[in-house]
PDB file of the backbone (N, CA, C, O) and the ligand in Angstrom, with CONECT records:
HET     ZN  A 101       1
ATOM      1  N   MET A   1      10.389  59.381  10.114  1.00  0.00           N
ATOM      2  CA  MET A   1       9.567  58.353   9.448  1.00  0.00           C
ATOM      3  C   MET A   1       9.610  58.551   7.931  1.00  0.00           C
ATOM      4  O   MET A   1       9.553  59.682   7.447  1.00  0.00           O
ATOM      5  N   ALA A   2       9.708  57.475   7.203  1.00  0.00           N
ATOM      6  CA  ALA A   2       9.772  57.553   5.743  1.00  0.00           C
ATOM      7  C   ALA A   2       8.412  57.932   5.155  1.00  0.00           C
ATOM      8  O   ALA A   2       7.388  57.881   5.835  1.00  0.00           O
ATOM      9  N   ASP A   3       8.428  58.310   3.881  1.00  0.00           N
ATOM     10  CA  ASP A   3       7.195  58.739   3.215  1.00  0.00           C
ATOM     11  C   ASP A   3       6.131  57.652   3.161  1.00  0.00           C
ATOM     12  O   ASP A   3       4.933  57.939   3.151  1.00  0.00           O
ATOM     13  N   ASP A   4       6.578  56.412   3.127  1.00  0.00           N
ATOM     14  CA  ASP A   4       5.612  55.319   3.022  1.00  0.00           C
ATOM     15  C   ASP A   4       5.045  54.925   4.386  1.00  0.00           C
ATOM     16  O   ASP A   4       4.244  53.995   4.487  1.00  0.00           O
ATOM     17  N   GLY A   5       5.456  55.622   5.410  1.00  0.00           N
ATOM     18  CA  GLY A   5       4.858  55.383   6.713  1.00  0.00           C
ATOM     19  C   GLY A   5       5.416  54.219   7.484  1.00  0.00           C
ATOM     20  O   GLY A   5       4.926  53.898   8.566  1.00  0.00           O
ATOM     21  N   ILE A   6       6.446  53.574   6.940  1.00  0.00           N
ATOM     22  CA  ILE A   6       7.043  52.460   7.660  1.00  0.00           C
ATOM     23  C   ILE A   6       8.065  52.998   8.649  1.00  0.00           C
ATOM     24  O   ILE A   6       8.914  53.817   8.298  1.00  0.00           O
ATOM     25  N   LEU A   7       7.978  52.543   9.851  1.00  0.00           N
ATOM     26  CA  LEU A   7       8.943  52.932  10.879  1.00  0.00           C
ATOM     27  C   LEU A   7      10.339  52.482  10.482  1.00  0.00           C
ATOM     28  O   LEU A   7      10.509  51.412   9.898  1.00  0.00           O
ATOM     29  N   THR A   8      11.322  53.285  10.793  1.00  0.00           N
ATOM     30  CA  THR A   8      12.708  52.872  10.620  1.00  0.00           C
ATOM     31  C   THR A   8      13.374  52.926  11.984  1.00  0.00           C
ATOM     32  O   THR A   8      13.383  53.961  12.651  1.00  0.00           O
ATOM     33  N   ILE A   9      13.921  51.812  12.377  1.00  0.00           N
ATOM     34  CA  ILE A   9      14.562  51.763  13.690  1.00  0.00           C
ATOM     35  C   ILE A   9      16.033  51.376  13.553  1.00  0.00           C
ATOM     36  O   ILE A   9      16.446  50.810  12.541  1.00  0.00           O
ATOM     37  N   GLU A  10      16.800  51.684  14.561  1.00  0.00           N
ATOM     38  CA  GLU A  10      18.190  51.261  14.592  1.00  0.00           C
ATOM     39  C   GLU A  10      18.225  49.745  14.712  1.00  0.00           C
ATOM     40  O   GLU A  10      17.464  49.145  15.471  1.00  0.00           O
ATOM     41  N   LYS A  11      19.116  49.149  13.955  1.00  0.00           N
ATOM     42  CA  LYS A  11      19.299  47.710  14.088  1.00  0.00           C
ATOM     43  C   LYS A  11      19.815  47.436  15.501  1.00  0.00           C
ATOM     44  O   LYS A  11      20.754  48.082  15.966  1.00  0.00           O
ATOM     45  N   SER A  12      19.204  46.493  16.160  1.00  0.00           N
ATOM     46  CA  SER A  12      19.635  46.218  17.524  1.00  0.00           C
ATOM     47  C   SER A  12      20.386  44.898  17.605  1.00  0.00           C
ATOM     48  O   SER A  12      20.214  44.007  16.774  1.00  0.00           O
ATOM     49  N   GLU A  13      21.196  44.804  18.598  1.00  0.00           N
ATOM     50  CA  GLU A  13      21.917  43.556  18.844  1.00  0.00           C
ATOM     51  C   GLU A  13      20.929  42.525  19.356  1.00  0.00           C
ATOM     52  O   GLU A  13      19.984  42.846  20.076  1.00  0.00           O
ATOM     53  N   GLY A  14      21.166  41.287  18.973  1.00  0.00           N
ATOM     54  CA  GLY A  14      20.361  40.218  19.550  1.00  0.00           C
ATOM     55  C   GLY A  14      18.946  40.135  18.994  1.00  0.00           C
ATOM     56  O   GLY A  14      18.714  40.335  17.801  1.00  0.00           O
ATOM     57  N   ARG A  15      18.039  39.847  19.855  1.00  0.00           N
ATOM     58  CA  ARG A  15      16.675  39.530  19.502  1.00  0.00           C
ATOM     59  C   ARG A  15      15.943  40.682  18.828  1.00  0.00           C
ATOM     60  O   ARG A  15      16.019  41.833  19.258  1.00  0.00           O
ATOM     61  N   ARG A  16      15.229  40.336  17.757  1.00  0.00           N
ATOM     62  CA  ARG A  16      14.421  41.329  17.062  1.00  0.00           C
ATOM     63  C   ARG A  16      13.062  41.428  17.766  1.00  0.00           C
ATOM     64  O   ARG A  16      12.384  40.420  17.967  1.00  0.00           O
ATOM     65  N   VAL A  17      12.686  42.614  18.126  1.00  0.00           N
ATOM     66  CA  VAL A  17      11.392  42.794  18.792  1.00  0.00           C
ATOM     67  C   VAL A  17      10.567  43.839  18.050  1.00  0.00           C
ATOM     68  O   VAL A  17      11.109  44.724  17.388  1.00  0.00           O
ATOM     69  N   CYS A  18       9.259  43.722  18.171  1.00  0.00           N
ATOM     70  CA  CYS A  18       8.360  44.717  17.580  1.00  0.00           C
ATOM     71  C   CYS A  18       8.560  46.052  18.293  1.00  0.00           C
ATOM     72  O   CYS A  18       8.495  46.116  19.520  1.00  0.00           O
ATOM     73  N   PRO A  19       8.806  47.134  17.518  1.00  0.00           N
ATOM     74  CA  PRO A  19       9.022  48.441  18.147  1.00  0.00           C
ATOM     75  C   PRO A  19       7.741  49.039  18.721  1.00  0.00           C
ATOM     76  O   PRO A  19       7.790  50.014  19.471  1.00  0.00           O
ATOM     77  N   ASN A  20       6.626  48.472  18.378  1.00  0.00           N
ATOM     78  CA  ASN A  20       5.354  49.010  18.872  1.00  0.00           C
ATOM     79  C   ASN A  20       4.877  48.286  20.133  1.00  0.00           C
ATOM     80  O   ASN A  20       4.592  48.917  21.151  1.00  0.00           O
ATOM     81  N   CYS A  21       4.795  46.950  20.052  1.00  0.00           N
ATOM     82  CA  CYS A  21       4.197  46.225  21.173  1.00  0.00           C
ATOM     83  C   CYS A  21       5.191  45.348  21.924  1.00  0.00           C
ATOM     84  O   CYS A  21       4.858  44.776  22.962  1.00  0.00           O
ATOM     85  N   GLY A  22       6.417  45.239  21.398  1.00  0.00           N
ATOM     86  CA  GLY A  22       7.425  44.457  22.104  1.00  0.00           C
ATOM     87  C   GLY A  22       7.365  42.960  21.852  1.00  0.00           C
ATOM     88  O   GLY A  22       8.048  42.186  22.523  1.00  0.00           O
ATOM     89  N   GLU A  23       6.545  42.546  20.881  1.00  0.00           N
ATOM     90  CA  GLU A  23       6.503  41.111  20.525  1.00  0.00           C
ATOM     91  C   GLU A  23       7.901  40.634  20.179  1.00  0.00           C
ATOM     92  O   GLU A  23       8.606  41.288  19.411  1.00  0.00           O
ATOM     93  N   GLU A  24       8.304  39.519  20.729  1.00  0.00           N
ATOM     94  CA  GLU A  24       9.651  39.033  20.424  1.00  0.00           C
ATOM     95  C   GLU A  24       9.702  37.595  19.935  1.00  0.00           C
ATOM     96  O   GLU A  24      10.788  37.082  19.668  1.00  0.00           O
ATOM     97  N   LYS A  25       8.570  36.936  19.810  1.00  0.00           N
ATOM     98  CA  LYS A  25       8.604  35.573  19.257  1.00  0.00           C
ATOM     99  C   LYS A  25       8.885  35.659  17.769  1.00  0.00           C
ATOM    100  O   LYS A  25       8.175  36.339  17.028  1.00  0.00           O
ATOM    101  N   LYS A  26       9.951  34.948  17.330  1.00  0.00           N
ATOM    102  CA  LYS A  26      10.313  35.143  15.947  1.00  0.00           C
ATOM    103  C   LYS A  26       9.285  34.595  14.968  1.00  0.00           C
ATOM    104  O   LYS A  26       9.232  35.042  13.822  1.00  0.00           O
ATOM    105  N   GLU A  27       8.466  33.637  15.394  1.00  0.00           N
ATOM    106  CA  GLU A  27       7.417  33.162  14.493  1.00  0.00           C
ATOM    107  C   GLU A  27       6.292  34.184  14.327  1.00  0.00           C
ATOM    108  O   GLU A  27       5.429  34.028  13.463  1.00  0.00           O
ATOM    109  N   MET A  28       6.304  35.217  15.147  1.00  0.00           N
ATOM    110  CA  MET A  28       5.302  36.279  15.031  1.00  0.00           C
ATOM    111  C   MET A  28       5.812  37.475  14.239  1.00  0.00           C
ATOM    112  O   MET A  28       5.045  38.386  13.926  1.00  0.00           O
ATOM    113  N   ILE A  29       7.093  37.477  13.916  1.00  0.00           N
ATOM    114  CA  ILE A  29       7.684  38.598  13.192  1.00  0.00           C
ATOM    115  C   ILE A  29       8.042  38.133  11.788  1.00  0.00           C
ATOM    116  O   ILE A  29       8.939  37.313  11.594  1.00  0.00           O
ATOM    117  N   HIS A  30       7.327  38.669  10.824  1.00  0.00           N
ATOM    118  CA  HIS A  30       7.442  38.193   9.451  1.00  0.00           C
ATOM    119  C   HIS A  30       8.361  39.100   8.653  1.00  0.00           C
ATOM    120  O   HIS A  30       8.152  40.310   8.571  1.00  0.00           O
ATOM    121  N   GLU A  31       9.385  38.486   8.065  1.00  0.00           N
ATOM    122  CA  GLU A  31      10.343  39.231   7.267  1.00  0.00           C
ATOM    123  C   GLU A  31       9.942  39.160   5.800  1.00  0.00           C
ATOM    124  O   GLU A  31       9.543  38.101   5.318  1.00  0.00           O
ATOM    125  N   SER A  32      10.044  40.272   5.090  1.00  0.00           N
ATOM    126  CA  SER A  32       9.785  40.242   3.660  1.00  0.00           C
ATOM    127  C   SER A  32      10.701  41.206   2.935  1.00  0.00           C
ATOM    128  O   SER A  32      11.328  42.071   3.546  1.00  0.00           O
ATOM    129  N   THR A  33      10.768  41.042   1.616  1.00  0.00           N
ATOM    130  CA  THR A  33      11.586  41.933   0.799  1.00  0.00           C
ATOM    131  C   THR A  33      10.928  43.298   0.725  1.00  0.00           C
ATOM    132  O   THR A  33       9.724  43.406   0.492  1.00  0.00           O
ATOM    133  N   ASP A  34      11.715  44.324   0.921  1.00  0.00           N
ATOM    134  CA  ASP A  34      11.212  45.691   0.920  1.00  0.00           C
ATOM    135  C   ASP A  34      11.556  46.351  -0.405  1.00  0.00           C
ATOM    136  O   ASP A  34      12.634  46.925  -0.561  1.00  0.00           O
ATOM    137  N   LYS A  35      10.636  46.267  -1.359  1.00  0.00           N
ATOM    138  CA  LYS A  35      10.888  46.786  -2.713  1.00  0.00           C
ATOM    139  C   LYS A  35      11.017  48.301  -2.739  1.00  0.00           C
ATOM    140  O   LYS A  35      11.474  48.875  -3.727  1.00  0.00           O
ATOM    141  N   GLY A  36      10.617  48.943  -1.661  1.00  0.00           N
ATOM    142  CA  GLY A  36      10.753  50.390  -1.582  1.00  0.00           C
ATOM    143  C   GLY A  36      12.119  50.826  -1.087  1.00  0.00           C
ATOM    144  O   GLY A  36      12.396  52.019  -0.961  1.00  0.00           O
ATOM    145  N   ASN A  37      12.961  49.857  -0.809  1.00  0.00           N
ATOM    146  CA  ASN A  37      14.259  50.157  -0.209  1.00  0.00           C
ATOM    147  C   ASN A  37      15.359  49.437  -0.977  1.00  0.00           C
ATOM    148  O   ASN A  37      15.774  48.339  -0.604  1.00  0.00           O
ATOM    149  N   ILE A  38      15.826  50.065  -2.051  1.00  0.00           N
ATOM    150  CA  ILE A  38      16.884  49.481  -2.869  1.00  0.00           C
ATOM    151  C   ILE A  38      18.219  49.795  -2.217  1.00  0.00           C
ATOM    152  O   ILE A  38      18.587  50.959  -2.062  1.00  0.00           O
ATOM    153  N   ILE A  39      18.939  48.749  -1.837  1.00  0.00           N
ATOM    154  CA  ILE A  39      20.218  48.986  -1.182  1.00  0.00           C
ATOM    155  C   ILE A  39      21.389  48.845  -2.130  1.00  0.00           C
ATOM    156  O   ILE A  39      22.505  49.251  -1.806  1.00  0.00           O
ATOM    157  N   SER A  40      21.143  48.263  -3.319  1.00  0.00           N
ATOM    158  CA  SER A  40      22.187  48.170  -4.325  1.00  0.00           C
ATOM    159  C   SER A  40      21.534  48.096  -5.703  1.00  0.00           C
ATOM    160  O   SER A  40      20.584  47.337  -5.898  1.00  0.00           O
ATOM    161  N   ASP A  41      22.045  48.891  -6.674  1.00  0.00           N
ATOM    162  CA  ASP A  41      21.475  48.855  -8.018  1.00  0.00           C
ATOM    163  C   ASP A  41      21.982  47.676  -8.829  1.00  0.00           C
ATOM    164  O   ASP A  41      21.234  47.055  -9.584  1.00  0.00           O
ATOM    165  N   TYR A  42      23.264  47.378  -8.662  1.00  0.00           N
ATOM    166  CA  TYR A  42      23.822  46.262  -9.412  1.00  0.00           C
ATOM    167  C   TYR A  42      24.832  45.537  -8.557  1.00  0.00           C
ATOM    168  O   TYR A  42      25.861  46.111  -8.200  1.00  0.00           O
ATOM    169  N   PRO A  43      24.563  44.280  -8.217  1.00  0.00           N
ATOM    170  CA  PRO A  43      23.302  43.582  -8.502  1.00  0.00           C
ATOM    171  C   PRO A  43      22.154  44.189  -7.718  1.00  0.00           C
ATOM    172  O   PRO A  43      22.349  44.721  -6.625  1.00  0.00           O
ATOM    173  N   ARG A  44      20.979  44.109  -8.271  1.00  0.00           N
ATOM    174  CA  ARG A  44      19.808  44.698  -7.619  1.00  0.00           C
ATOM    175  C   ARG A  44      19.519  43.958  -6.308  1.00  0.00           C
ATOM    176  O   ARG A  44      19.254  42.756  -6.286  1.00  0.00           O
ATOM    177  N   MET A  45      19.581  44.715  -5.240  1.00  0.00           N
ATOM    178  CA  MET A  45      19.310  44.126  -3.934  1.00  0.00           C
ATOM    179  C   MET A  45      18.373  45.027  -3.159  1.00  0.00           C
ATOM    180  O   MET A  45      18.477  46.253  -3.199  1.00  0.00           O
ATOM    181  N   TYR A  46      17.482  44.409  -2.476  1.00  0.00           N
ATOM    182  CA  TYR A  46      16.521  45.159  -1.677  1.00  0.00           C
ATOM    183  C   TYR A  46      16.762  44.912  -0.192  1.00  0.00           C
ATOM    184  O   TYR A  46      17.310  43.884   0.207  1.00  0.00           O
ATOM    185  N   GLY A  47      16.344  45.867   0.598  1.00  0.00           N
ATOM    186  CA  GLY A  47      16.382  45.669   2.037  1.00  0.00           C
ATOM    187  C   GLY A  47      15.258  44.738   2.464  1.00  0.00           C
ATOM    188  O   GLY A  47      14.528  44.185   1.640  1.00  0.00           O
ATOM    189  N   HIS A  48      15.147  44.588   3.736  1.00  0.00           N
ATOM    190  CA  HIS A  48      14.076  43.767   4.282  1.00  0.00           C
ATOM    191  C   HIS A  48      13.199  44.610   5.182  1.00  0.00           C
ATOM    192  O   HIS A  48      13.637  45.594   5.778  1.00  0.00           O
ATOM    193  N   LYS A  49      11.967  44.199   5.259  1.00  0.00           N
ATOM    194  CA  LYS A  49      11.094  44.835   6.235  1.00  0.00           C
ATOM    195  C   LYS A  49      10.451  43.739   7.070  1.00  0.00           C
ATOM    196  O   LYS A  49      10.474  42.562   6.710  1.00  0.00           O
ATOM    197  N   TYR A  50       9.899  44.139   8.151  1.00  0.00           N
ATOM    198  CA  TYR A  50       9.366  43.197   9.125  1.00  0.00           C
ATOM    199  C   TYR A  50       7.957  43.612   9.483  1.00  0.00           C
ATOM    200  O   TYR A  50       7.624  44.796   9.518  1.00  0.00           O
ATOM    201  N   LYS A  51       7.140  42.614   9.747  1.00  0.00           N
ATOM    202  CA  LYS A  51       5.773  42.912  10.152  1.00  0.00           C
ATOM    203  C   LYS A  51       5.437  42.093  11.379  1.00  0.00           C
ATOM    204  O   LYS A  51       5.666  40.884  11.423  1.00  0.00           O
ATOM    205  N   CYS A  52       4.896  42.760  12.360  1.00  0.00           N
ATOM    206  CA  CYS A  52       4.523  42.095  13.602  1.00  0.00           C
ATOM    207  C   CYS A  52       3.174  41.405  13.430  1.00  0.00           C
ATOM    208  O   CYS A  52       2.198  42.021  13.000  1.00  0.00           O
ATOM    209  N   GLY A  53       3.134  40.130  13.768  1.00  0.00           N
ATOM    210  CA  GLY A  53       1.900  39.367  13.667  1.00  0.00           C
ATOM    211  C   GLY A  53       0.930  39.659  14.805  1.00  0.00           C
ATOM    212  O   GLY A  53      -0.234  39.262  14.748  1.00  0.00           O
ATOM    213  N   SER A  54       1.396  40.339  15.822  1.00  0.00           N
ATOM    214  CA  SER A  54       0.515  40.677  16.952  1.00  0.00           C
ATOM    215  C   SER A  54      -0.254  41.971  16.709  1.00  0.00           C
ATOM    216  O   SER A  54      -1.474  42.012  16.873  1.00  0.00           O
ATOM    217  N   CYS A  55       0.471  43.045  16.312  1.00  0.00           N
ATOM    218  CA  CYS A  55      -0.180  44.351  16.223  1.00  0.00           C
ATOM    219  C   CYS A  55      -0.220  44.894  14.797  1.00  0.00           C
ATOM    220  O   CYS A  55      -0.869  45.910  14.548  1.00  0.00           O
ATOM    221  N   GLY A  56       0.466  44.235  13.853  1.00  0.00           N
ATOM    222  CA  GLY A  56       0.400  44.669  12.467  1.00  0.00           C
ATOM    223  C   GLY A  56       1.361  45.778  12.085  1.00  0.00           C
ATOM    224  O   GLY A  56       1.361  46.225  10.938  1.00  0.00           O
ATOM    225  N   THR A  57       2.180  46.231  13.024  1.00  0.00           N
ATOM    226  CA  THR A  57       3.161  47.265  12.718  1.00  0.00           C
ATOM    227  C   THR A  57       4.207  46.752  11.728  1.00  0.00           C
ATOM    228  O   THR A  57       4.693  45.627  11.844  1.00  0.00           O
ATOM    229  N   GLU A  58       4.543  47.597  10.758  1.00  0.00           N
ATOM    230  CA  GLU A  58       5.623  47.283   9.831  1.00  0.00           C
ATOM    231  C   GLU A  58       6.804  48.188  10.127  1.00  0.00           C
ATOM    232  O   GLU A  58       6.633  49.357  10.472  1.00  0.00           O
ATOM    233  N   TRP A  59       7.988  47.646   9.992  1.00  0.00           N
ATOM    234  CA  TRP A  59       9.181  48.484  10.190  1.00  0.00           C
ATOM    235  C   TRP A  59      10.350  47.929   9.409  1.00  0.00           C
ATOM    236  O   TRP A  59      10.341  46.783   8.959  1.00  0.00           O
ATOM    237  N   ARG A  60      11.351  48.768   9.261  1.00  0.00           N
ATOM    238  CA  ARG A  60      12.607  48.343   8.660  1.00  0.00           C
ATOM    239  C   ARG A  60      13.731  48.791   9.569  1.00  0.00           C
ATOM    240  O   ARG A  60      13.568  49.668  10.418  1.00  0.00           O
ATOM    241  N   GLU A  61      14.877  48.163   9.364  1.00  0.00           N
ATOM    242  CA  GLU A  61      16.037  48.495  10.182  1.00  0.00           C
ATOM    243  C   GLU A  61      17.061  49.235   9.343  1.00  0.00           C
ATOM    244  O   GLU A  61      17.214  48.966   8.151  1.00  0.00           O
ATOM    245  N   LYS A  62      17.757  50.161   9.968  1.00  0.00           N
ATOM    246  CA  LYS A  62      18.806  50.913   9.290  1.00  0.00           C
ATOM    247  C   LYS A  62      19.982  50.013   8.996  1.00  0.00           C
ATOM    248  O   LYS A  62      20.976  50.462   8.425  1.00  0.00           O
TER     249      LYS A  62
HETATM  250 ZN    ZN A 101       3.722  44.436  17.522  1.00  0.00          ZN2+
END
């Protein structure tokens, strides 16, 4: 687990599901820019993180 407490999971094939509760409706899984995860300095690019609308778990994918 990263220092910021966000779960990091392996990117999975197909449907994105909540690693905590298994929510799989995409309207319940909110994607946002993860400013704590810089994947490129130039051009500056950030990773994405996801938040489950059912249980509130946040995670990012490798
Ligand atoms: Zn969940």
